[in-house]
C-alpha positions in Angstrom: -96.3 150.0 158.6 -97.6 153.6 158.1 -100.0 153.9 161.0 -101.3 157.4 160.6 -102.6 159.4 157.7 -99.8 161.7 156.5 -98.1 163.2 153.5 -94.7 164.3 152.2 -92.6 165.8 149.4 -90.3 164.0 147.0 -87.1 166.0 146.3 -83.6 164.9 145.8 -80.9 166.9 147.6 -79.1 167.7 144.3 -82.3 169.6 143.3 -82.0 172.2 146.0 -80.9 175.7 145.2 -77.2 176.5 145.9 -74.5 178.9 144.8 -72.2 175.9 144.1 -74.2 174.5 141.1 -75.8 171.6 142.8 -78.1 171.2 145.9 -76.2 170.0 148.9 -76.4 169.4 152.7 -76.0 173.0 153.5 -78.3 175.9 154.5 -80.9 175.4 151.7 -81.5 171.8 153.0 -82.3 173.2 156.4 -84.5 175.8 154.7 -86.4 173.0 152.9 -87.0 171.2 156.2 -88.5 174.5 157.5 -90.7 174.6 154.3 -91.9 171.1 155.1 -92.6 172.0 158.7 -94.5 175.2 157.6 -96.6 173.0 155.1 -97.5 170.5 157.9 -95.7 167.7 156.0 -94.4 164.5 157.7 -91.9 163.1 155.2 -89.0 164.2 153.0 -88.3 161.5 150.4 -85.0 161.5 148.7 -83.4 159.5 145.9 -80.3 157.4 146.6 -77.4 159.5 148.0 -74.5 157.3 146.8 -71.6 158.2 144.6 -72.4 159.0 141.0 -70.2 158.9 138.0 -70.0 160.6 134.6 -69.8 157.2 133.0 -73.2 156.3 134.4 -74.7 159.7 133.5 -74.6 160.7 137.2 -77.5 158.4 137.9 -78.1 157.9 141.7 -79.4 154.4 140.8 -76.1 153.3 139.2 -73.4 154.1 141.8 -70.0 152.7 142.5 -70.8 152.0 146.1 -74.0 150.9 147.8 -72.7 152.4 151.1 -70.6 155.5 150.3 -72.2 159.0 150.2 -71.9 161.3 147.2 -69.1 163.9 147.9 -70.9 166.3 145.4 -73.6 166.7 148.1 -71.1 167.9 150.7 -71.8 171.6 151.5 -68.9 174.0 151.2 -70.9 176.5 153.4 -70.9 173.9 156.2 -67.1 173.3 155.7 -66.6 177.1 156.0 -68.7 177.2 159.2 -66.5 174.5 160.6 -63.3 176.4 159.7 -62.2 174.0 157.0 -62.5 176.6 154.2 -61.6 180.3 154.1 -64.0 183.2 153.2 -62.4 183.6 149.8 -63.0 179.9 149.0 -66.8 180.3 149.1 -66.9 183.7 147.4 -66.3 184.8 143.8 -67.7 181.5 142.6 -68.2 180.8 138.9 -71.8 181.2 137.6 -73.9 178.1 137.3 -77.3 177.6 135.6 -80.1 178.5 138.0 -82.4 175.5 137.3 -80.0 172.8 136.1 -77.0 170.9 137.4 -73.9 171.1 135.2 -72.2 168.0 136.7 -68.8 168.3 135.1 -68.4 171.9 136.2 -69.7 171.2 139.7 -67.1 168.3 140.0 -64.3 170.6 139.1 -65.3 173.2 141.7 -66.2 170.8 144.4 -62.9 168.8 144.1 -60.9 171.9 144.5 -62.8 173.0 147.6 -62.8 169.5 149.1 -59.0 169.2 148.6 -58.5 172.4 150.5 -60.8 171.2 153.3 -58.9 167.9 153.5 -55.6 169.6 153.9 -56.9 171.9 156.6 -58.7 169.1 158.4 -55.6 167.0 159.0 -53.6 170.2 159.7 -55.8 170.8 162.7 -55.4 167.4 164.2 -57.6 164.4 163.8 -60.7 164.4 166.1 -61.9 161.3 167.9 -65.1 161.4 166.0 -63.2 160.8 162.8 -61.4 157.7 164.2 -64.7 156.4 165.5 -66.3 156.8 162.1 -63.5 155.0 160.3 -63.6 152.1 162.8 -67.4 151.7 162.8 -67.6 151.7 158.9 -64.4 149.7 158.3 -66.2 146.8 156.7 -67.2 148.7 153.6 -65.0 151.8 153.9 -61.6 150.1 153.4 -62.7 148.5 150.1 -64.4 151.6 148.9 -61.5 154.0 149.4 -59.0 151.5 147.8 -61.4 151.0 144.8 -61.8 154.8 144.4 -58.1 155.5 144.6 -57.3 152.7 142.1 -60.0 154.1 139.7 -58.3 157.5 140.0 -54.8 156.1 139.5 -55.7 153.7 136.6 -58.4 155.8 134.9 -62.1 156.3 135.7 -63.2 155.0 132.3 -61.5 151.6 132.8 -63.7 149.2 134.6 -62.1 147.2 137.3 -62.5 144.1 135.2 -59.9 145.6 132.9 -57.3 146.2 135.7 -54.1 144.2 135.9 -55.1 140.7 137.0 -53.6 140.9 140.6 -55.7 144.0 141.2 -58.8 142.6 139.5 -58.6 139.4 141.4 -57.7 141.1 144.7 -54.3 139.4 145.3 -53.8 139.9 149.1 -50.1 140.7 148.9 -50.5 143.1 146.0 -53.4 144.9 147.8 -51.3 145.2 151.0 -48.5 146.9 149.1 -50.8 149.2 147.1 -52.5 150.4 150.3 -49.1 151.6 151.6 -48.4 153.3 148.3 -51.8 155.1 148.2 -51.9 155.9 151.9 -52.6 159.7 151.5 -55.2 159.2 148.8 -57.0 156.6 150.9 -57.1 159.0 153.7 -58.6 161.7 151.5 -61.5 159.4 150.5 -62.1 158.5 154.1 -62.2 162.2 154.9 -64.9 162.8 152.2 -67.0 160.0 153.6 -66.6 161.3 157.1 -67.7 164.8 156.0 -70.7 163.5 154.1 -71.8 161.3 157.1 -71.3 164.2 159.6 -73.2 166.7 157.5 -76.0 164.3 156.8 -76.4 163.2 160.4 -76.6 166.8 161.5 -79.3 167.4 158.9 -81.1 164.3 160.0 -81.0 165.5 163.6 -82.5 168.8 162.6 -85.3 166.9 160.8 -86.1 165.0 163.9 -86.2 168.3 165.9 -88.8 169.5 163.4 -90.7 166.2 163.3 -89.8 165.6 159.7 -89.1 161.9 158.8 -86.6 161.1 156.1 -87.4 158.5 153.4 -84.4 156.9 151.6 -84.3 154.8 148.5 -82.4 151.5 148.1 -81.9 150.3 144.5 -82.2 146.5 144.4 -79.0 146.2 142.2 -75.6 147.7 142.3 -73.4 148.8 139.4 -71.0 146.3 137.8 -68.2 148.9 138.0 -68.5 149.2 141.8 -66.5 148.6 144.9 -69.3 146.2 146.0 -68.9 143.8 143.0 -65.1 144.1 143.1 -64.9 143.2 146.8 -67.8 140.6 146.8 -67.7 139.1 143.3 -68.8 135.7 144.6 -72.2 137.2 145.5 -72.9 137.9 141.8 -73.4 135.8 138.7 -70.1 136.6 136.9 -67.9 134.8 134.3 -64.4 133.7 135.0 -63.1 137.1 133.9 -65.5 138.7 136.5 -67.8 140.2 133.8 -71.6 139.7 134.1 -72.8 136.3 133.0 -76.3 137.8 133.2 -77.5 141.4 133.5 -80.5 142.9 135.2 -83.4 144.8 133.7 -87.1 144.5 133.0 -89.1 143.2 130.0 -91.0 145.6 127.7 -93.4 147.9 129.6 -94.9 151.3 129.8 -91.5 153.0 129.6 -89.9 151.1 126.8 -91.0 148.8 124.0 -87.7 146.8 124.1 -87.7 146.7 127.9 -84.9 148.2 130.1 -81.4 146.7 130.0 -79.9 148.2 133.1 -76.6 146.3 132.8 -76.2 145.6 136.5 -75.0 142.1 137.4 -77.6 139.9 139.0 -77.1 138.4 142.4 -76.1 134.8 143.1 -78.8 134.4 145.7 -77.6 130.9 146.6 -74.2 132.3 147.6 -75.9 135.1 149.5 -78.0 132.6 151.4 -74.9 130.7 152.5 -73.6 133.9 154.1 -76.9 134.6 155.8 -77.5 137.5 153.3 -75.0 139.4 155.4 -73.9 141.9 152.8 -77.5 142.9 151.9 -78.6 143.0 155.6 -75.6 145.3 156.3 -76.7 147.5 153.4 -80.2 147.9 154.8 -78.8 148.5 158.3 -76.5 151.3 156.9 -79.4 153.0 155.2 -81.5 152.7 158.3 -78.8 154.6 160.2 -79.5 157.5 157.9 -83.2 157.4 157.2 -86.4 156.7 159.2 -87.8 154.4 156.4 -86.5 153.3 153.0 -88.1 152.4 149.7 -86.8 149.2 148.1 -86.6 150.0 144.4 -87.6 147.1 142.1 -89.0 145.1 145.0 -90.4 142.5 142.7 -86.8 141.2 142.2 -87.0 139.5 145.6 -89.9 137.3 144.3 -88.6 136.9 140.7 -86.1 138.9 138.6 -85.6 139.4 134.8 -82.3 137.9 133.9 -80.7 138.8 130.5 -77.7 137.1 129.0 -74.6 139.3 129.3 -74.1 139.5 125.6 -77.6 140.9 124.7 -78.1 144.5 123.7 -81.8 144.8 124.7 -83.9 143.3 127.5 -86.4 141.7 125.3 -85.2 138.1 125.5 -84.5 137.6 129.2 -86.0 135.0 131.5 -87.7 135.2 134.9 -85.7 133.6 137.7 -86.8 133.0 141.3 -85.6 135.5 143.9 -84.8 134.8 147.6 -88.4 135.6 148.6 -89.5 134.9 152.2 -86.2 133.5 153.3 -84.4 136.8 152.8 -87.0 138.9 154.8 -87.2 136.4 157.6 -83.4 136.7 158.0 -83.6 140.5 157.6 -86.2 140.9 160.4 -84.4 138.4 162.6 -81.3 140.6 162.5 -83.1 144.0 162.2 -86.4 143.6 164.0 -87.5 147.2 163.7 -86.5 148.0 160.1 -89.0 150.2 158.3 -89.2 149.5 154.5 -91.8 149.8 151.8 -91.9 148.4 148.2 -91.7 149.9 144.8 -94.2 147.5 143.2 -94.7 149.2 139.9 -94.6 147.5 136.5 -95.2 143.8 135.9 -96.4 142.6 139.3 -97.5 139.0 139.8 -99.3 137.1 142.5 -96.0 135.9 144.1 -95.0 139.6 144.6 -98.3 140.5 146.2 -98.1 137.4 148.4 -94.6 138.4 149.6 -95.8 141.9 150.4 -98.8 140.6 152.3 -96.7 138.2 154.2 -94.6 141.0 155.7 -97.2 143.8 155.5 -95.1 145.9 153.2 -96.8 149.1 151.9 -96.8 149.5 148.1 -97.1 152.4 145.7 -99.8 153.9 143.5 -99.1 156.5 140.8 -101.9 158.7 139.5 -100.4 159.2 136.1 -101.2 155.5 135.6 -104.7 155.8 137.0 -106.7 156.7 134.0 -106.0 153.9 131.5 -108.3 151.0 130.7 -111.4 150.3 132.8 -111.7 152.2 136.0 -112.9 149.1 137.8 -109.7 147.2 136.9 -107.1 149.9 137.2 -105.5 149.7 140.7 -103.9 153.1 140.3 -107.4 154.8 139.9 -108.1 156.6 143.2 -111.3 154.7 144.2 -109.3 151.4 144.0 -106.6 152.5 146.4 -106.1 150.7 149.7 -104.8 152.0 153.0 -101.4 150.3 153.1 -100.0 152.3 150.1 -98.1 155.5 149.3 -99.8 157.4 146.5 -97.8 159.7 144.2 -98.9 162.0 141.5 -95.8 160.8 139.6 -92.3 159.6 140.5 -88.8 160.6 139.5 -89.2 158.3 136.5 -92.4 160.1 135.3 -92.7 163.4 133.6 -94.0 166.2 135.9 -97.8 166.2 136.1 -98.0 169.3 133.9 -95.5 167.7 131.4 -97.4 164.4 131.5 -100.6 166.2 130.6 -99.0 168.2 127.8 -96.8 165.6 126.3 -97.6 162.0 127.4 -101.2 161.7 128.4 -103.4 160.3 125.6 -106.7 161.9 124.7 -108.4 159.0 126.4 -106.5 159.6 129.7 -107.3 163.3 129.6 -111.0 162.7 129.0 -111.2 160.0 131.7 -109.4 162.4 134.2 -111.9 165.1 133.4 -114.8 162.7 133.8 -113.4 161.4 137.0 -113.0 164.9 138.5 -116.3 166.2 137.1 -114.8 169.3 135.6 -112.4 170.5 132.9 -108.7 169.9 133.4 -106.0 172.1 131.8 -102.2 172.0 131.7 -102.2 175.0 134.0 -104.4 173.3 136.6 -103.6 169.6 136.3 -100.8 169.4 138.8 -102.7 170.7 141.8 -105.8 168.7 140.7 -103.8 165.5 140.9 -102.2 166.6 144.2 -105.8 167.0 145.6 -106.7 163.5 144.3 -103.6 162.0 146.0 -104.3 163.8 149.3 -108.0 162.7 149.3 -107.0 159.1 148.6 -107.5 156.4 151.4 -103.8 155.6 151.0 -102.1 156.3 154.3 -99.3 158.4 152.7 -99.5 160.9 149.9 -96.2 161.9 148.4 -95.9 164.8 145.9 -92.8 165.7 143.8 -91.7 169.2 144.4 -92.0 169.9 140.7 -95.8 169.4 140.9 -96.1 171.7 143.9 -94.3 174.4 141.8 -96.6 173.5 138.8 -93.6 173.0 136.5 -93.6 171.4 133.0 -91.4 168.9 131.2 -88.3 171.1 131.6 -88.3 170.0 135.2 -88.5 166.3 134.6 -85.9 164.4 136.6 -85.4 161.2 134.6 -86.2 159.6 131.3 -85.8 155.8 132.1 -84.9 154.9 128.5 -82.4 157.8 128.1 -78.8 157.3 129.2 -77.8 161.0 129.3 -79.2 164.3 130.3 -81.0 163.1 133.4 -81.0 164.1 137.1 -80.3 167.8 136.3 -83.3 169.7 137.5 -82.9 172.2 140.4 -85.2 174.5 142.2 -84.8 178.2 141.9 -83.8 180.3 144.9 -87.3 181.6 145.4 -89.1 178.3 145.0 -89.5 177.7 148.8 -91.9 180.6 149.0 -94.4 180.6 151.9 -97.3 180.8 149.4 -96.5 177.2 148.2 -96.2 176.0 151.8 -99.5 177.7 152.8 -101.4 176.1 149.8 -100.0 172.6 150.7 -100.7 173.1 154.4 -104.4 174.0 153.7 -104.9 170.9 151.6 -103.0 168.8 154.2 -105.4 170.0 156.9 -108.5 169.5 154.8 -107.6 165.9 154.0 -106.6 164.9 157.5 -102.9 164.4 156.9 -101.5 166.8 159.5 
């Protein structure tokens, strides 16, 4: 799929600097595009942009909609520029940590500003573009805004499975009446999605002007407490009370000795197949309207997935079940012939996963942090074993930063092997750029570097601990971190390794 040798940077939008406590779709996002252009990069890879919740630790991989954008990423600066906020709204702001997202405080501020923008928007008269957006996205938008309004009315901490039975089971007459009652609230949530979509598409258009391609991320699963499961419960393996009969996760691995119990409900792929996989195809199509290519997180679940009984507290005693495999992708490419996707194929990967990837020529991933274990001849992440149809990373959002990995996670064997491989001494001060150089000189068509490694940051800048439920996703860049010296260094290496 990746036809030319190229490179990019992995950075979530929330990690951009901003006066509002969280990175957003405003001026700093455009500044980052300029940084990428200056550094001769081709790709900007992001994490999922969907709605996050306090209950799920603000994880972008555990959202309450697979379609809706995260309102926390809406830029107040852009709202001010469009006349939807006054000057005093975007001045005199509370102070926020410079290098960390304080999500609860950000929510308080953003909700206040977004409410003001909503009132002014409808006071100015509804534009045709808004009506067009609502009509084109009606299939998922109507369920999402109703789900969100009900969560707000009943209580965010109460899962929809605990709602009164007529609401839980989507009684048509009851939903019709509640839509009338919650009319203004539903309009507010539609407005937020419209503003997210408008700001993101404007940023996407600027990226295209600068020849920067956007890479999105699609988690295989969705959260149990989501509009998707509530509206399409027959597509998931649930009990009679709509709770998960089985939950998703992975068996014990590098990240956790007891495996990872994600808690997401697993799909009823037979029911999906009977509907022509329509919901999942629509999900991919929606993402492709925003991004130039998308990564499918936990791709191996399409070949086989780890199914854990709903009552279990760890992922240790699950079972492998067959996924939809080739049938799904044949349907996907029949309906979306030009869709551009690649596979997150890390962890326990078996022959059936490899065969599925070969069948459709999907690119996979290599991670250098994993490249210096065991025998060099047998470690596929070791640079000399890389192949062209891959994206090579120094580390991912689930890894420590390269400096943090070297200081806290790498074994003495790994450190020694890395030094032997390079032929010279590696230190915590130099390891990040030495790994960036290894990635850029790889035969893999694409080299992707987390921004933390470009900035040579340590463990304090780690984005996620996969076995830790709280305290993740908080790292932010500082206001001076897009300095031209970083772009110049990256540009020189990009030119040297033929990735311009």
